[in-house]
N, C-alpha and C positions, 0 to 999 in steps of 0.2 A: 504493499500499500504505499503510495506517494501522497504528499502535500503539494498542491497546485499554488504555489506562491505567486501572487499578481506581478506580471512582469514590468508593469509600468510603475511599480514600487520598488523594483531591485536595481540599485546602481550598477552601472558598468565597470566601475573602479571598485579597489578594496574599500570595504566598510566596517564598522564596528556593530556588534550585536549587544544590546542591553539584556544580560542574563542574570535571572534571579534563582534559577533552580526550580521554579514553579512550572507547572504543566504546559502553559502556552508558550513561554521563552524557551523550554526544553525542546518543544516540536521545532520551533523555528530554528534553533541553533543545529539540531540534527538534520533538518531539511536543507539547510544553507551550509553544511559543513564542508562541501566541495568548493566553495567560493573563498575559503581561506580568511574567514572574518577575524577581526580582533575582538575578543571576548572581554566585556567588561562587567565586573560584578561588583555591586555596591553593598556593603556591610553597614546597614543603616544604624545599627547600635541601639534600636529601640526596645528590644527584648532579649532576654537571656537566650544563648544558643545562636545567635545570629552570625557570630564570628565562625562558629563551627559549621553552619550552614553554607557560608561563603567559601570556607575551605573546601567542602565537599563538592560545591558548584564548579570550583576551579579545578579539582581533580578530574571531575567529569569532562569538562572541555579539553583538558589537557590529554586525556585519554583518546579523545577524537583527533589529536594531532594538531590541536590548535593553541595559538598563543592567547594566554589568559591573565588577566590583571585584577586584583581585589582592590577596591577604592573604599576606604574607611571614612565614615562621617561620626564625629563624636558629638551627638546632640547635647544642646544646652538644656536646662530645665525647660519642660514644656507643659503649659496647661491647656490651652484650646488650640483649634486649628491643626492639629498634629499632622494629619495627612498631607495638608497643603504646604507645611513648612519642610516636611520630609521630602515631598515631591521636587520642591525648589532646590533643596541641598542635593538631592540625588542627581537631578539634571546639571547642577553646577559641576559635580565631580565627573559626570559623563561627558559634558561638553569641553571640560578642561583636558580630559584625557584624550579625546577626539582631536582637538586642535594640537595637542603635545605630539600626536601620532601623524598628524597631516592628513587626517580623514575628515571628508566633509559631509558623510552620511552614517547615521546612527539608526539601526533597524530595532523596532520593537514588538513584542508579541501580541498587539491588540487585535482582537477577534471580532467578528460579527455582534457577538453577545455584548462584549464592551461598549461597541458602537450602539446598541438599542438601549444600553444602561445609561449612557452619557445623554442621549436624546432625552430620555423620561427625566434625569436629573435636572437638565437645563430648563426643561419645560417648567418644571416644578419650582425652579430657582428665579426665572425672569419671563418665561414664556415668549422669548424673542425668537423670530423665524431664523435669524442667524444662529441661534444656540442650537436650534433643532438640525441644522446642517452639520454639527457635531465633528468629527475627526475627518481629516483629509488622508488620502494615500501617502501623499508627500507633503510635508509641512516646513518651509524654511524657517529656522530659528524660532519655533513657536514659544520658546521662553527667552526673554532677553534680560540680561546679557549672558546668563547661563549657558544658552545653546547659540550664541552669536558664531556665525559661519559655519553651522552645522544644521543640515536637514534631517528631519526625523521621517523615516519611512515606515510603513506599516503594511506589510506585503500579506498579512493574514486577515484584513478587515471583511472579506467575503467568505471566511471560513467560519463555521460554527463552533462553539465550544464542544460539542458532541463529536464533530470530526476530528477535532484535536485530540480528544481523548481516545477516539478509535485508532488513531496514528500511533499515540504513545503505547497503546496496548498491542497493536500490531509488531511494533519493532522493540518490545519489551524495554521501554525507557524508563528509569526511575525518576521521579520528581516529588516535590514536597508542596504541600498545601499550606499557605500563609494562615495561622490562626486568626488573623484580623479579618478573613474572609467570612467568619461566622459572627462578627461583631456588628449588631444591627445598630450601633450608635452611629455607625458611618452611613452616610446618604447613598453611596454606591451599593452596599450590601442590602440596604432597604429596597432599592431599586431592583436590584437581582432577584430578591425574593418575589416582588411584584410580578416581574416579568416570568419567573418560573411558574407561577401560579395561573397566568393568563397568557398562552401562548399567541392569541389574537392580538393582545396588547404589543407583544413583541414583534408581531408582523406589521402592525399600524407604525409602530416607531421606526422601523427600518424603511417603510414606504415612505413615511414623512421625511426621513433623512435624505433619500434618494431626491425627492422633489426640491427640498430646500438646499441641497447641494448644488444643483443646476442652477438655482437663483443666485447662489453665493459666486459661482463661476462666472456668470454673466456680469456681476456686480464688480468683481475683481478685474475683468477685462476693461471695464468702464473706467475704474480706478487708475490702471495702467495707462491708459490712453489720457486721463486727466494729467496723471504724472508727467508723460511726455509733452503734452501741449501746454501745460501751465506753471509747472513747478520748476524753478531754478534753484541752485545751491551755489554760494560763494566759497572761498577758500577755508572759510572759519566754521562751516557747518551750519550756517544760517540758511533758512529756506524762504523764498520770495515767490509770490504768486499773485497775478492781476485780477483773479476774480474771487468772489466769496465761495468758498467750498461747502459742500453738504456736511452736516453736523459728524457723520461717521467718518467721512473721509478726512475732515479736519483731525479727527481723534487719532487716526494713523499718523498724521504729519507732527502731532503734539507729542505722541509717543516717541517717535523717531529722534526728534530735536531734543527731548528730554533724557533719551538714553534709557527708558524705563519699559516695562512689559505691560503695564496695566494703563489702558486709556481711561480718560475722565469719564464720568457717567453721562449717559446720554441727555439728560435733562440739563447738565451743565454746558454740554456742547451746543445744545439747542438755544440757550441763553446767550451764549458767546456769539453764535452765527446772527442772532437777531440784534446783538449790539454792533456786529460789523456793519450791518445796513444802515446804522444811523449816521447821519452826516457829521455829527459832532465826535465820532469815536476817534480816540487817540491811542489807546492801549489797554491791555488787560492781561492779566495772568492766569494760566489755568494748567495744572498738570505737570508742574516743574518747567513750563516754558512761558515766554511772553510774546503775545501777538501785538504788534504796533503797525500804525498807519504810516506807510511812506508816500513819497509823491505819486507814484504810479502803481504801487503794488502795496500788499501786506507782508511784513516781515514775521517770520516765527523763529525765535531765538531761545537760548538757554536761560532760564530764570537765574539772575546772577545772585539769588539767595544761595546758590551753591557755594558762594564765596563769603558772603556776609553772614549767613545764619538767619535764623528767625525765631521768635519765641518758640520755644520747645524744640526748635530744630537747629542742631549744631551745623556750622559750616563742614564741608567736605574736608577730611583731614589729609595732611601730606602722607604719601604712601611710597615706600621704596619699591623699585621694579627691576626686573632684569629678563631681557629678552624681549618677546612680543606681548603687548598686554593692550587691553581694551579698557581705556579711562573714561569713567562716567558713562559708560555705555555709547560714546559718541565719537572717540578717536583711538584708532590703533596706532600705537607707538612702538618702535623697535629701538631698543637700547638699553641703557642702564642709568640708574639715578634715583631721583625722588620726583614724584608728581604731585601737584596740588592745584587749585584754582588760582588763577594769576591775580584776582582781586584788583588792587591798585597797583601791583608790583609793574605792570606793564609801563608805568610813567617812569621808572627807574631803569629801563632797558638801554642798551647801547643805542646811539642815535639812528643807525640804519634800521634796527629792528623795531624801534618806536615810530619811525616813519612808515614803514610797511603796515604797521598794525593799525595805523589810521584809516586802512581800506575797510577794517571791520567796525561797524557802527558802534558807537561809543557804549551803549548800554550793555553790548554783548561781549565786550573785552574781559571784563571782570570773570566771566565763566569760561575762558580759555583755559587749556591746561599750562602751567609753566613747569618747564623740565629743568631741573637742576642737579649737575654733576660736579663733584669736587668743588662745591660752594660757588660755582659758576653758573649763570644762565646759558643753558643749551639752546632753548627754544621757548618761544609762547605761541601756543597754537601751532600752526605748520611754519612758523616764521623763525628763521635762524639768527644768529647774532649778526650776520652781514646783511640781514634784510631780504634774504632769499628763501625761498620755500625749501623746506626739508623733505625728501623723498620718504623719510622714516616716520613722518607724521601724517596720517591720512584720515579724512573724515569718514566715519561709518555711517552716517545720517542717509545720504541718498541712495547708497549701495544697498542699505537695510531695506529701504522702500520698494527697490527695483525687485530685489529678491522676493519681498512679500506679496507682490502681484504677479510673480512669474508662474510659470505652469505648475499645476498640482500633480503632474505625473512626469514621470522620466522618460526621456527618448527610449523607445524600444531597441533592444540589442540587435 
């Protein structure tokens, strides 16, 4: 018995697999073993025995002749939102490992049943049609900055959990069941129970997902066209557009400029769009970004609060780095030293650098990264000491948007 993995979600180059030792990821790992994937196992540390389970999973992968690594998370004291915080940490470790290995694709073992559960949970949470579209076969960087530069591929979305279990039995493959799968405190487990009791509900959720996915595909095509026709970026990661965008599209722009993964609420975006239509609009801040009115366009830039702080919010602290790093979710920087928000330091830069920085609108300069090495300024934003652009500092803002609206399937082999 074989598993039919979706070819449009299988990369042509080497990829990583997120492997837990559970049934779904075990089936995926076994079915894709001839592709020589890098196997990444996260020891989440949330319960006794997780380290031992990770060790067993690593041994299984290596028995298949595959390279495997265990990534350990030391969880802080957790009260609420355990699954969400653990998911963020898990994908942070997986994304870092993929980038370190030079891999752009991470495969996960999500199944058709996971898809139905996701639709039901999202409908109960907010009832939006976009939520009902649920998971895509290929999603570029679904969590930012954790998965920056890494696309998540789900080649088993059309396979049921029953098919997966039959494959495991046919090949006599060992796997473990996560005890949290029985904990009805979690929304996903309650959704799983409801779907298990009502097969017709499962069918309806999947049908709704297919319909809404088509709507999402068409919307993303429109957004890709809007991006090409109306949105430009300067050297400093600021976006400019001559027209008032739709609230949802504006959410994407704000999220990219602020370097975050969560867009503002729809009601807040609608209020901002209404404000943009007023003749006396000058500027507003939302979601870590500032939207200001220019002579012929609107500019979206990073909120300088990153440098100044705010009540109950500290400024971004200086951080050492070595190698390639994504600073504030907005700039890829290659080198070594310390990075921090520039704040007012740009005014003390060497004359050529300061002159070049004047091309960046004044309110946005404070939010640029200042790169210091051996007590000397190397760069502010992409500008070096001689006033020239550095190839080692690149904005991630517009490339992130282009990837977000790219194809949801890989080219066939």
